[in-house]
C-alpha positions as CSV (number, residue, x, y, z in Angstrom):
1,X,103.4,94.2,6.9
2,X,101.7,96.1,9.8
3,X,99.8,92.9,10.9
4,X,103.1,91.0,10.9
5,X,104.7,93.6,13.2
6,X,101.7,93.5,15.6
7,X,101.8,89.7,15.8
8,X,105.5,89.7,16.3
9,X,105.2,92.3,19.2
10,X,102.3,90.3,20.7
11,X,104.3,87.0,20.4
12,X,107.3,88.7,22.2
13,X,105.1,89.9,25.0
14,X,103.5,86.4,25.5
15,X,106.9,84.7,25.5
16,X,108.5,87.2,27.8
17,X,105.5,86.9,30.2
18,X,105.8,83.2,30.2
19,X,109.6,83.3,30.7
20,X,109.0,85.3,33.9
21,X,106.4,83.0,35.2
22,X,103.5,85.1,34.3
23,X,100.5,83.7,32.4
24,X,99.9,85.3,29.0
25,X,97.3,88.2,29.2
26,X,97.9,88.9,33.0
27,X,98.9,92.4,33.9
28,X,102.3,92.7,35.5
29,X,102.5,93.5,39.2
30,X,104.8,96.1,40.6
31,X,108.5,95.2,40.5
32,X,110.2,93.8,43.6
33,X,111.7,96.5,45.9
34,X,115.3,95.2,45.6
35,X,118.1,97.7,46.2
36,X,119.6,100.0,45.3
37,X,117.2,102.5,46.8
38,X,116.4,104.0,50.1
39,X,113.4,103.5,52.2
40,X,112.9,105.0,55.7
41,X,110.2,105.1,58.3
42,X,109.0,108.7,58.7
43,X,106.2,107.9,61.2
44,X,104.7,105.1,63.2
45,X,101.4,105.6,65.1
46,X,98.8,103.3,66.6
47,X,95.1,103.2,67.0
48,X,93.8,103.8,69.5
49,X,96.4,106.0,71.2
50,X,96.5,106.1,74.1
51,X,95.4,102.5,74.9
52,X,94.6,101.3,78.3
53,X,96.7,98.5,79.9
54,X,95.5,95.1,78.8
55,X,93.4,96.4,75.9
56,X,94.2,95.5,72.3
57,X,95.8,97.8,69.7
58,X,93.6,97.8,66.6
59,X,96.2,98.9,64.0
60,X,99.5,100.5,63.3
61,X,100.0,103.3,60.7
62,X,103.4,103.2,59.0
63,X,104.6,106.1,56.9
64,X,107.5,105.2,54.7
65,X,109.5,107.5,52.4
66,X,110.9,105.9,49.2
67,X,113.4,107.4,46.9
68,X,112.7,104.8,44.2
69,X,111.8,106.1,40.8
70,X,108.7,103.9,40.3
71,X,106.3,101.6,42.2
72,X,107.5,98.4,43.8
73,X,106.0,95.6,45.8
74,X,107.0,94.7,49.3
75,X,105.8,93.0,52.5
76,X,106.0,94.7,55.8
77,X,106.1,93.5,59.4
78,X,106.4,95.3,62.8
79,X,108.3,93.6,65.6
80,X,108.3,94.1,69.3
81,X,111.6,92.5,70.1
82,X,111.4,88.9,68.6
83,X,107.6,88.9,68.3
84,X,105.8,89.9,65.1
85,X,102.9,92.1,66.1
86,X,101.7,93.2,62.7
87,X,102.3,92.2,59.1
88,X,101.0,92.9,55.6
89,X,101.9,91.2,52.4
90,X,102.1,92.4,48.7
91,X,101.8,96.1,49.2
92,X,102.8,98.6,46.7
93,X,105.0,101.5,47.7
94,X,105.2,104.6,45.4
95,X,107.9,107.2,45.2
96,X,107.7,109.7,48.0
97,X,105.6,109.0,51.1
98,X,103.2,106.0,51.4
99,X,101.1,105.3,54.5
100,X,100.3,101.6,55.3
101,X,97.6,100.8,57.7
102,X,98.4,97.4,59.2
103,X,96.2,95.4,61.6
104,X,97.8,94.2,64.8
105,X,97.9,90.5,65.4
106,X,95.0,89.5,67.7
107,X,96.1,88.9,71.2
108,X,99.0,91.4,71.3
109,X,99.0,93.4,74.4
110,X,101.7,95.8,76.0
111,X,103.7,94.3,78.8
112,X,106.6,95.6,81.0
113,X,107.6,99.2,80.8
114,X,108.7,100.5,77.3
115,X,107.9,98.6,74.1
116,X,110.0,99.6,71.1
117,X,109.1,98.7,67.6
118,X,111.1,97.8,64.5
119,X,109.6,97.9,61.0
120,X,111.0,95.4,58.6
121,X,110.5,95.0,54.9
122,X,110.9,91.9,52.8
123,X,113.4,93.0,50.1
124,X,114.8,90.3,47.9
125,X,113.2,87.5,49.9
126,X,114.7,88.5,53.3
127,X,113.1,90.6,56.0
128,X,115.4,93.4,57.2
129,X,115.0,96.5,59.3
130,X,113.9,99.7,57.5
131,X,115.9,102.7,58.5
132,X,113.9,105.0,60.8
133,X,114.2,108.7,61.5
134,X,113.7,107.9,65.3
135,X,113.1,105.0,67.7
136,X,109.4,104.3,68.1
137,X,108.6,103.2,71.6
138,X,105.3,103.0,73.4
139,X,105.6,104.2,76.9
140,X,103.6,103.6,80.0
141,X,102.5,107.2,80.6
142,X,100.4,106.8,83.7
143,X,99.1,103.6,85.0
144,X,97.4,102.0,83.1
145,X,97.8,104.0,79.8
146,X,100.3,103.4,76.9
147,X,101.1,105.8,74.1
148,X,103.4,106.2,71.1
149,X,102.9,110.0,71.1
150,X,105.7,112.2,72.3
151,X,105.0,113.6,75.8
């Protein structure tokens, strides 16, 4: 009787994995970060900071607060107006604060005066802005140095 129950449970697990597009025996990934839950950007910083005019930014560090009860999987991108400057796919966010280190796309350089960034998350197949506790803008502090840090 015990063997029958174990086989039945195993069979259900295999069938349910197959129904969801998962091969039998493959561990499940974190669930999609679909609503309802709240995510917000707590901090956005860059390396190096400050950066000299015309020099590349190596990476952005994004701290996101999530009120979700468990882990979920998402993709992130950072935009400067309509230009994607950094992106990362298939990241796991946990309840509370999670820090993502995202490489900046090669060739991106600051231009103009202030550059303000928007963090977007792919939730349910669509990228949409993540609520932020403030506007994150790199400012030309003194020619030729840019910084995201507050003055």
